[in-house]
N, C-alpha and C positions, 0 to 999 in steps of 0.2 A: 232548146226549141220551145215555142209556146205550146201550152197545153189547152189554152182556151182563148177565146176572142170575145171582145165586147163590142157590140154594134147597136146603136140607138138605145143604149141603156140596158140591153139584154146580153147576158153572157152565155156563150155556147162552148161546149167541150169539142175540141177539134176532132177527136177520134170518133165522135158521133155524127159527123157530117161527111158527105160524100167526098171522094178524092178531088174532084174539081173544086169544090168549096174549100177544101184544105189548101189547095194550091193558090187559090185566090187570096185566102187569108195570109199565106206565107208572103205573097207578092205585096199585099197591103202592108205587112209588117216591114218589109224591106223598104218600101216607099216611105213609110213613117220614119224609119231610122235615117234615111237619106235627108228628109226634110229637117230633122233635128240637127244633123251634122251641118247642113247648109245654113240653118239659122244661127248656129254657133259661129261659123266662119263669117257670116254677115255681121254679127255683133262685134267680132274682132276688127273687121274692116271699118265699121262705123266708128269704133273707138280710135283707130289709127287716123281716120279722116279728121275727126275732131281735134286730135293732137296736132296734126299737120296744120290745120287752120289756126290753132292757137299759136303755134310756132311762127307761122307767117305773120299773124297780127303783131307779134313781138318784133319781128324783123322790119315791119313796115312803120313802126312808130316814128322813126326819124325820116321816112321817105316823104317826098313831096307828092301830094295827090294831084292828078290831072285836072 
């Protein structure tokens, strides 16, 4: 579990802030983790999309354009 949180360039010890602030910090950490995971999945999807487009280009080399 986190022992401190940094916000606006200032670091705070979690055990020195009130319980509501601790819960908000925990929720912020969960949200940050989710964003990192989603960004990683998006990067994978973009890589796959680019590869599909390249494969399609290769398959269309001999096709007649409309």
